[in-house]
C-alpha positions, 0 to 999 in steps of 0.5 A: 453337334458332331456328325460321324459316318454316313449322316455327314451326307446330309450336311452341305460340307465335310465338317464334323461339327455343326451348330444347330438352333432348335425350338424349346422341347425339340427332341433328337428325333425332331432334329433328325426329321428337320435335317432330313436324316432318316432316323434309322440311319442313326444307330446311336446318339451320344449327348455330352458323352453319354448314350441317349435315346432319340427321344432326348429333349435338346438343351442349349449347350449340349454336344450331340454326336450322331453315329451311323453304322460302319459300312464298306469293305 
């Protein structure tokens, strides 16, 4: 999994890539909830280079990228 933007606040260090173990049938929304990330914080999910809904069922070996809105000034 790759994390970009403010969602990185929910991870223990500043890496951009993490491994995530999931249960069969788990969706991106389920993963966000399990990680304690507010779904509304993630504006876009990209799976293996293509935009995907948060209802996407995770599969082994996929690269999931979480994108959050840009903020600051």
